[in-house]
Structure formats: C-alpha cells, structure tokens
FIVOMAR-637843 format. One record per atom (N, C-alpha, C): residue in three letters; x negated, y, z negated. Coordinates in pm, whole numbers, plus 50000, padded with zeros to 5 digits. Atoms other than C-alpha are relative to their C-alpha. Layout:
N
ALAXYZ...
***
This chain:
309
MET499584991150108MET518254737250859MET499564994949864GLU500405005850128GLU517504713150577GLU498545002749969LYS501424997250020LYS513794718650633LYS499795013749941TYR500164986350047TYR514134756050580TYR500555001949859LEU499454999350136LEU516334751550273LEU499024994149899ASN501005006050088ASN513674728950126ASN498815009349979ILE501094990250012ILE511014755250200ILE500365010849900ILE499534989650092ILE513094781250017ILE499954994949856ALA499975005750135ALA513614758449717ALA498584997949946ASP501395002350042ASP509934748349704ASP499285013149973SER500654987150018SER508894784849736SER500365006149864PHE499564994650128PHE510964795449436PHE499334992849884THR500585007750111THR509804767249212THR498475001150000GLY501454999049989GLY506234769249344GLY499475013049946TYR500494987050046TYR505854806349281TYR500275001849850PHE499704999150142PHE507554804048940PHE498934992549921ASN501045007750069ASN505104776748835ASN498655007050009TYR501244992649982TYR502224797248979TYR499925011549901LEU499994988350089LEU503264827848779LEU499834995849854VAL500145005150137VAL503644808048457VAL498574995749975ASN501395004650015ASN500204792548515ASN499055011849992GLU500834988250003GLU498664826848584GLU500015006449861ILE499874993350129ILE499974840748255ILE499464991349885SER500365009150111SER499284810048040SER498584994750007ASN501355005649984ASN495844800848178ASN499035010650053PRO500984989949956PRO493374830048187PRO498764993250057SER501235005249940SER490394823848414SER499335011350078TRP500744989549927TRP487784842848616TRP500615003150136THR499324997249873THR489964840248927THR501505001649978ASN498594998150035ASN493234848648753ASN500445013950039TYR499584987149945TYR494954876248950TYR500735008349895PHE499194992950100PHE497354885648668PHE499135007849903TYR500824993550102TYR494674893448412TYR498965009350061TRP500904990549934TRP492274909048661TRP500735013150031LEU499224987949974LEU495044933248759LEU500185008349874ILE499874993050128ILE495664941848396ILE498665005949958GLY501324995250041GLY491934944748327GLY499555012150079LEU500394988749916LEU491234967948624LEU500855012149968SER499104988850033SER494264988948534SER499575006749871LEU500464994550129LEU493074993148175LEU498675007350016LEU501304993749978LEU489545001048293LEU500155014050061VAL499844987149933VAL490635028948528VAL500795009649912TRP499254991450092TRP493125042148270TRP499065005749894VAL501004995150098VAL490265044448016VAL499155011050062LEU500764989849931LEU488255064048274LEU500795013150008GLU499154988249995GLU491185087848312GLU500025007249864ILE499944994350136ILE491265092847935ILE498675006449962LEU501324995350041LEU487495097347892LEU499505011650085ILE500524989549910ILE486715118748198ILE501115005050093PRO498884995649916PRO489985134148319PRO499615011550092TRP500204989049904TRP489875156148628TRP500925011649965ARG499034990050045ARG493035174748529ARG500154998449850LYS500115001850144LYS492365179448160LYS501315002849927ASP498724997050066ASP495855192748082ASP501064989450031GLN499045010749968GLN497545161548224GLN500054990249884LYS499845008850114LYS498945139147952LYS499524985950032ILE500425013949982ILE497615104047898ILE501174991750054PHE498785006249947PHE501165091147943PHE500685010650087ARG499534989549909ARG501795113448243ARG501454997550040LYS498635001249950LYS505155119048410LYS500154987050080ASP499675012649931ASP506655085648528ASP498964989149979PHE501015010250028PHE503805065448373PHE500654986249989TRP499385012950023TRP506165037748262TRP500764995050123LEU499365004049876LEU508105037948589LEU498974993550093ASP501055005349913ASP504855032348781ASP499474986849946THR500415012750060THR503855004948536THR500944988950037PHE499035010149959PHE507084986848614PHE499814996550148TYR500245002549858TYR506344990848985TYR498864990150021ILE501115009649991ILE503064972048929ILE500534985849985LEU499475013350028LEU504894942348781LEU500984995450109PHE499015003849900PHE507694943349037PHE499374996850134ASN500525001849864ASN505714947449359ASN499004988650011PHE501005010449989PHE503004922349274PHE500394986749937PHE499595012850060PHE504944896049080PHE501504997650016LEU498575002550001LEU508714899849043LEU500604999450138PHE499454999749865PHE509374907849409PHE499844986350068SER500225013249944SER507824874749516SER500904989749932LEU499145009350074LEU509804856849245LEU501445001550043VAL498634997349958VAL513044873249357VAL500294993950136GLY499705005949871GLY512654860949712GLY498995002050111TYR500934997149892TYR509774875149916TYR499174987750039ASN500825011649971ASN507654843949885ASN500774989850082ALA499175009549927ALA510524822150006ALA500275004850141ILE499704994349869ILE511424845450292ILE498794999350092SER501234999949918SER507814848350412SER499624986050043ASN500325013649963ASN507294810750403ASN500924994950111VAL499065003849896VAL510444805350609VAL499655006950132ALA500364992349880ALA509374832750853ALA498804993950071VAL501185006149942VAL505984816250906VAL500384986850069GLU499575012749942GLU507624782350967GLU500835002250127LEU499224996849881LEU510114797751212LEU499095004350115PHE500954995449897PHE507254814551398PHE499234988350059ASN500735011749952ASN505314782051420ASN500904991050084ASP499045007949922ASP508444763751541ASP500255006450136PHE499804992749874PHE508934790851805PHE498834997450095LEU501175002949917LEU505374785651928LEU500054985650052GLY499925014049962GLY506044748351934GLY500884997850122LEU499145001249883LEU508764753752195LEU499205001250130PHE500854997949883PHE505974763652434PHE498764991149996GLY501125009250011GLY503604736252325GLY498785006249937ILE501124993250065ILE501444760452125ILE499954995749854THR500145004450139THR500144746251799THR499385010449909ASN500564988950077ASN498234777151689ASN499665011450096ILE500304988249916ILE497354812051814ILE498605005149973VAL501374995950027VAL493714812451710VAL499285003250131ALA500724995849879ALA491784832051973ALA498525001349974ILE501414998250036ILE488524837951786ILE499704991549876GLU500385008750113GLU486864812151560GLU498915006949917VAL501004993950088VAL485034826351260VAL499564990549887GLN500295009250110GLN484834795551040GLN498544996549983ASN501425003550008ASN481184789851125ASN499145011449943PHE500744989050060PHE480184823950990PHE499854997749851PRO500095000650146PRO478944826950633PRO501265006049937ILE498744995750063ILE481834832250391ILE500025015149981TRP500004985550028TRP480694867750302TRP500255007850129VAL499754993349871VAL480734876850673VAL501484999050038GLN498585001749972GLN484234862350715GLN500845009549916LEU499254991250088LEU485474881850416LEU499855014650040LEU500254986149958LEU483864914150538LEU500815003150125ILE499234998049878ILE485464910150880ILE501485001349968MET498604999550040MET488834903050723MET500365013349933PHE499764987650073PHE488534933250494PHE500075011850096ILE500064988749908ILE487614957250776ILE501215000050094ILE498865000749907ILE490274944851021ILE501315002949928ALA498764997950076ALA493004943850756ALA500155014749964ASP499924986150040ASP492144978950639ASP500315009150119PHE499724992149879PHE492174992650995PHE501484998750040ILE498585002149970ILE495604977151054ILE500855007849901GLN499254992850102GLN496834991950725GLN499945014950024TRP500124985749969TRP495515026250824TRP501005003950109ASN499064997249892ASN497565024751145ASN501444999149953VAL498645001250053VAL500675012450966VAL500345011949914HIS499774988650088HIS500265039950709HIS500325012750077ARG499704988449916ARG500195066350982ARG501444999450049GLN498645001449950GLN503445052451119GLN501055002049891LEU499094997650113LEU505035053350774LEU500305014849984HIS499804985450007HIS504585091050793HIS500615005650128LYS499614994449870LYS505285095851163LYS501424996150041GLN498685004749959GLN508445074851215GLN501025003449891PRO499034995550100PRO511465090551039PRO500614988849917TRP499335010850075TRP513095057250943TRP499014993249905LEU501015005650089LEU509825044250796LEU499665009849886TRP500294989850101TRP509215077050613TRP500994999649886GLU499015000950106GLU512455071950422GLU499594989949893PHE500505009850097PHE510885041150259PHE498745005449930HIS501274995550055HIS507495057650211HIS500155011849904LYS499754988950093LYS509045086950026LYS499874995649854VAL500115005150136VAL509145064549719VAL498595002249946HIS501384998450043HIS505365064949703HIS499635014849980HIS500344985850006HIS505145102249765HIS500885008149903SER499194993050100SER507715110349497SER499245002549870ALA500814997650119ALA504925109549236ALA499615014649992LYS500304985850020LYS504485144549095LYS498725002149920GLU501294999850069GLU501455136448880GLU499254987350036MET500775011649954MET498665113648995MET499344992749883GLY500675009050094GLY497415084148793GLY499854986650066PHE500365012649933PHE496065049448868PHE501224991950042ALA498855008549973ALA499485032648853ALA500855005150116ALA499244994749886ALA500885055549124ALA499714992450128GLN500325008249884GLN499145032549372GLN501124990150028PHE499015010849986PHE501875006749310PHE501425005050009ARG498654994949981ARG504845030049334ARG500305000250149PHE499615000349860PHE506115019349673PHE501204990750017HIS498795007649974HIS509315004949820HIS499614985850047PHE500345013849965PHE509354966949861PHE499984997650151MET500015001549855MET510024971450234MET498615002650058GLU501364997749950GLU506454984150271GLU499194987150000THR500685012850004THR505164949950168THR500374991750123ILE499535007549885ILE507284933850438ILE499425005550128ILE500514993649879ILE506174959050701ILE498504997350017TYR501455002149993TYR502454956650619TYR499654985550034LYS500325014149981LYS502424918650599LYS500414995050138THR499545004249868THR504434914450918THR499035004450109VAL500904994449898VAL502134936751121VAL498624993249992GLN501335005950017GLN498994920550977GLN499944985350041TYR500025014749990TYR500034884251017TYR499384995050131ILE500455005349872ILE499494878151389ILE498535003450031PRO501424996949971PRO496174897351433PRO499034991849915LEU500905007650086LEU494604880051133LEU500064985050032ALA499875014149964ALA496004846151238ALA499254996850128MET500685002249872MET494544850351587MET498504999249986ILE501445000350023ILE491084854751440ILE499624986949928GLY500265013250056GLY491424821051270GLY499465000149858PHE500464999950139PHE490854830850909PHE500654988449925GLY499485011050079GLY491194799850698GLY499555001049856ILE500574998350135ILE489694814050381ILE501115000649895GLN499054999650112GLN491594807250063GLN499455008849886GLU500614992950113GLU489114823249824GLU499525014050044PHE500384986249968PHE489224860249921PHE500335009149882PHE499614993450124PHE489894869849560PHE499175012549975VAL500884988650030VAL486874892749522VAL500315011950089VAL499704989249906VAL487654912949834VAL501335006749965HIS498684994550031HIS491294916849737HIS499955008649873MET500084992450125MET490494928149383MET499185012750018PHE500774988049969PHE487924952549522PHE500925010750062ALA499064990749937ALA490684968149736ALA500965005749896VAL499134995150109VAL492954970449429VAL499275010349917PHE500814990750082PHE490144987249233PHE499845013450069ILE500154987349923ILE489525012949509ILE501325007550001GLY498674993750000GLY493275019749530GLY500315006349866HIS499814994350135HIS493445024849152HIS499255013349987LEU500844988150013LEU490585049849166LEU500515011450090ASN499514989649908ASN492075068349466ASN501125008249937HIS498854993250060HIS495165076749262HIS499725004749858ALA500304997150139ALA493425080848927ALA499695014949977ASN500324986350040ASN492955113448739ASN498515001349968VAL501464998350012VAL489195113648798VAL499535007750124GLY500424991349891GLY487335138749014GLY498784995150075TRP501145005849930TRP485065116249218TRP500195000850151ASN499945000949853ASN484185117549587ASN498894990950055TYR501035009949967TYR481215092649587TYR498875005550086GLY501084994249921GLY478895117149765GLY500064995850144VAL500035003949860VAL477805105050106VAL500854987650027PHE499175012049983PHE479685072450049PHE501485003450014GLY498634995549982GLY482875092950052GLY500435000150146TYR499675001049857TYR482655091950432TYR500344985750040LEU499695014149974LEU483045054250408LEU501194995349917LEU498955004750091LEU485275048550105LEU500975011249966ASN499004990550047ASN488515065850024ASN499725003349853ASN500354995550135ASN488265085449697ASN501035009649947PRO498974991450061PRO490325106149451PRO500075014150057LYS499994986249949LYS489255140149586LYS500495000950144MET499475000449863MET490225129749937MET501494996249999HIS498635005349997HIS493415110849857HIS501005009849938ILE499064990350061ILE494905138949646ILE500655008550107TRP499454991949891TRP495355158449972TRP501034992250081HIS498985008149933HIS497305129550119HIS501355001849934HIS498764998450077HIS499885135649845HIS500435014749989SER499664985750006SER499985173349897SER501435002450051LYS498634996749956LYS503525187049918LYS499975009550120ALA500124990749890ALA502465215250149ALA499084994150107LEU500795005549890LEU501265202550487LEU499565011150094PRO500474990149902PRO499115222850731PRO500854999450125GLU499174999349878GLU500895234451046GLU499534990250108ASP500525009049895ASP498585213251263ASP499974985549957ARG499955014050049ARG499115181851051ARG501384997249942PRO498625001550051PRO502905178351024PRO500314986249945TYR499755013550050TYR502695140850960TYR499184996849875GLY500865002750114GLY500065143450687GLY498574997450042MET501435001849975MET496395134550661MET499444989849900ASN500725009250090ASN493885110950495ASN500814987349977PHE499155011950007PHE495725078350571PHE499264987549955GLY500765011850039GLY492935054750468GLY500454994049869LEU499685006650125LEU493685028750203LEU498744997649919SER501295002250067SER490265015350104SER498905007950068LEU501044993349923LEU488125030150381LEU500475013550051SER499704986449950SER488015067050467SER499435002150141ILE500714998149874ILE485905061850779ILE500975001250119TRP499024998949890TRP489015057350999TRP500485014350017ASP499534986149992ASP490175092550914ASP498935009150061TYR501084991849942TYR486785107351000TYR499794996650148LEU500175004049860LEU486555087351323LEU501105005050090PHE498854996749916PHE490035096151445PHE500605013849969GLY499604986250019GLY490305131851319GLY501175002649908THR498904997850095THR492835127551039THR499515003249859ALA500574996250131ALA490455136450754ALA500275014749972TYR499664986250035TYR491335168350565TYR499735002349852ILE500334996150138ILE489665182050250ILE499575014650006PRO500344985949983PRO489815220150279PRO499325006349880GLN500564994850126GLN488885226449915GLN500314989949890GLU499675008850110GLU489125210649574GLU501515000049977GLY498555000650009GLY492675198249538GLY500544996149863LYS499675004550134LYS492755192949164LYS501405004249956ASP498744994550054ASP495815214749098ASP501065002350105ILE498984997749896ILE497765213149425ILE501334993249960GLU498695005950029GLU501505205349409GLU500154987250084LEU499835012849933LEU502305169349495LEU501484997550033GLY498635003649964GLY505395154549661GLY500265001850147PHE499624997749861PHE507265161749982PHE501175009750005GLU498924990449980GLU509775186450121GLU501334993849963GLY498705005250041GLY513115181349947GLY499944989749889ASP500095010350103ASP511795158849669ASP500775003449873GLU499184996350116GLU513865178349417GLU501274991649993GLU498755007749993GLU516855157749532GLU499734984949998PHE500335014249992PHE514995124549529PHE500284993349865PRO499715007250125PRO516105098249269PRO498774998549911GLN501105001050096GLN514005095348955GLN499894986149936ASP500015013150062ASP514825059348861ASP499794989150105PHE500365011049912PHE513795025949008PHE501154995550089LYS498865005249925LYS517225013549113LYS500385009050115ASN499574990749896ASN518215044749306ASN498895002850103GLN501094998449904GLN514755047949463GLN499994988550099MET499945011649911MET515165012749604MET501165001150099VAL498804999149918VAL518635020249740VAL499935011850096PHE500014987449926PHE517865055149872PHE499784998750151PRO500265000649855PRO516365045950216PRO501124993750081PHE498965007249929PHE519365024350303PHE501295008150014LYS498844991549989LYS521855052650264LYS499905008450126LYS500064993149871LYS522665066650607LYS499935015149984ASN499974985450014ASN523335101650480ASN498705005649947ASN501304995350048ASN519805103050337ASN498955000150109THR500985000449891THR518075096450670THR499885013750060GLN500244986249954GLN516515129450767GLN498925000050107LYS501074998349901LYS514305141951046LYS498665001449928SER501334998950058SER510585140550985SER499645014749980VAL500464986450025VAL508765171150857VAL499585006450130TYR500464994849872TYR507225174751200TYR501185005450082ASN498844995849921ASN510615176451373ASN500695012149941LEU499394988450064LEU511935200851116LEU499225012650033LYS500844988349969LYS508995224151172LYS500085003550147LYS499894997549857LYS509255219551547LYS501275007450031THR498724993649978THR512915229151537THR499975014549954GLU500094986450054GLU512155259651322GLU499215009050096ASN500824992249909ASN509445271051564ASN500755003050129GLU499244997949879GLU511755266351862GLU501075010649980ASN498964990050031ASN514465286951693ASN499415014149994LYS500644986850010LYS511975314951632LYS499725005950137THR500374995249866THR511085316652001THR501205003150087VAL498784997249923VAL514695318352120VAL500405014549990
***
C-alpha cells in the first residue's frame, strides 16, 4: 500500500512541476504553447475565411469550450488523473507479476525507423479511437457521457475539447493494452500528437474544407459537421462519420455520410433543450440515474414497433 501512496504523491508533485515548467519554459517541444499556438492559428482561419459567415467570432459557448481545453488537457491531470493512471499501470504490472509475466510485448517495433514506429502508432491508435467513438454513440450508458461533446450548438475549433473527463479514461484504458503489446517505447511522439490535435481543431472549425481526394483519408470539417447533426437518418440511428483524425475507417466500414453541404444544419441531439449549459452540471449530468435514457436507436425502434401494432 505504501508503494501506491508514494506513486500518488509523486504523481501530483511530478505533474505540478511539469505544468509549471511547461508554462515558464517555452520551447519547440512545449505542449502548452503549441496547443495555444495551434488554437490561435485555427481561430484566425475561422475569422479570415469563415464557412458560416453569420456566425460570431465569439460564438455560443466559446468561453466554455476554452475552459474545457484547459481542464481536459491540464487541470484534469493535476486534479488526479495522472496519479490514478500511474497507480492503475502499476497495479496491472503487479497483476501480471503474479503469473511471472514481466511484460506483454507481443510485437517488437523498436528496430524500425522512428518515423515508421510513429506512423504505426498513429494508425493503430486512431483505429482504436474510431471503434471507441462508435461505442460512445451505440451504448446508452456511454452516450450519456458523450452528450457533453454533442451539446455544442455552434461549431468552432475549441468544440473539439468539449468532452466529459470520463472519455479520457475510457479511451486511454482501451488503448493501453493493444499499444503496450506492440512494444512502443517511444517518448518523443510529440509531432504526431500535435498533428492529431491540429486535425481535430480543423474538423470542428468554422472553415469549409474537405481536402479534395485527401478527404477520403483525413477527417475534415465538411465531413465532421454531419457527425454533429441533430437529425439522424433512419438507417443510421447511432450516427455517422466516427473518425477522429482519419476518415478512411468510415469509408471502409460504411459509416461515412455526406449527403450534401451541411453548412447550416442544426447541431445537437434529441432532447438537448434540457441539457445543462454550464461546466459543473454537464460533468454531473451522466451520473444522475434519472437522466439515463435509451439510445436514439432504441427510441426509434420502439416508435416503429408501436406503429406496427
């Protein structure tokens, strides 16, 4: 027990010192300032070449989404995620040790060039995220958390970061074992990670890009806007366009959907009129039992069954 308490204590102090160092020491590999820089860059693009020209520069919930950026990528780890995740990893390793297993590496990639390792990591991680994202829409209890992200009524770059902290836990938990089994030991995957952040910013930004033929590979604003559509097609009750960075998964597995230009479609989800508008209540909402509702699919299925009776 003392070992785990020490891990928790070291995690808090370690992350606090890391955060202070990030803010006080700008550098070319400084995540804090790269995040701010990319955010400002995409925001400037929204201002200079807006897709929805009548949308305000400080759109609805702009400042709420800005706070989500700081919370989900910095404050959440400071509050406790970093400590919890470090303890979880140690517990998992100790569990493996009971069976005499020192690691779960099944595929060695360390001998590959670094750029190949990073590319493999990026593709595998994105495919896992695509699958997790589908489940966030399909499983009713997961959808309650994902509603936070879909509560955005106007799209802008910062909407990428409007998500419940439980999504971080879910994504990281599902990703951990597959990536660990491939034996990734890379510490410097900064460029790949920031590229994913940049793509995510653009996907939610008020710019009307689809990247031409590359849109079949990379997710883009004209594709992702349909993911946030409030009205869902009858044959897609769980939603569509689940890709995070890559759109190719949606085209390969039949979940791509761009029927027309979606510049002015209504965003949100069924019943979002009753959804909280502030950070505190959005965080608490999924944990309230009386808020747990059936998925859109089940609601439509029930309606159709009633019509046939």
